[in-house]
N, C-alpha and C positions, 0 to 999 in steps of 0.2 A: 769798292771802288773801282773807279776806272785805272786800268794799266796805262803805260806809256805808250804802247802799241795799239791801244784800243781804235779801232776804226771810226772816223769822224764822218759824219754826213752832213753835209751842208744843205740848208733850207733857207731860202730868200724869201721873207714873206713881206718885204716891202710893198706899200700900198694896199695891204689888205687889212681891214679892221676887225677888232674883236666883235663876236665870238668867231667870224670865218678863219682869222689865222690860227686859233687853238685847234679848230676842225682840222684843218690841214695838217698842224704838226702832230696831231694825235693819230691821224691815219699813218702817218710816217713813222712813228715810234712803233705802230703795231705791226707793221712790217718789219722792223729791224731785229736783228740778233740781239739777245743778253749781251751785255757789256760793250754794245757798240755807243757811240754818243752822237746826239743829235746837235749840230751847232746851227742854231736859227739867227738870223739877222731880220730885225724889224723895225719900223719906224711909229709905231703905235703905241702911246703911253699906256694906255688902257691893257693892250696885250701884254706888254713888258710888265705889267703888274700882275694880271691873271693867269698867264700861261704858266709861270711857275707854280702859283698855288694849285692850279687844276693838275697839273703835272704830278706834283707831290701827293695830291689826293687819289690820284690814278696809282700810285706806287712807284713813280720813277724818281729818280735821284737829280735834283737841280744841283749842277756842279758850279756854274756861275750866271750871274746876272750882273754885265756891265753896260754903261751908258757912256757914249762919246758923241758928239756933235750931232744930236739928235737920232741916233741910231741906238739901239740896244742888242747885244749879243748875250743870247741864252746858250746854255750848253747843259743838255739833259742826257742822262744816263739810261739806257733802256734796261 
């Protein structure tokens, strides 16, 4: 699991629709080092549902999926 000092990499995907938002997230995850965390902000409900499923299917750990005021925050560990 992620340590308290794990590097967090922000990725703002507001305005992108599924599956394009997953494509951007996947490219970024593949560039990251093991243990780093990708923090995604998005406004697409379908992406908020599908990105965690796709990430887990690729072997990544979904640490958080939270919704607030029409935005979702996903935290995925590489």
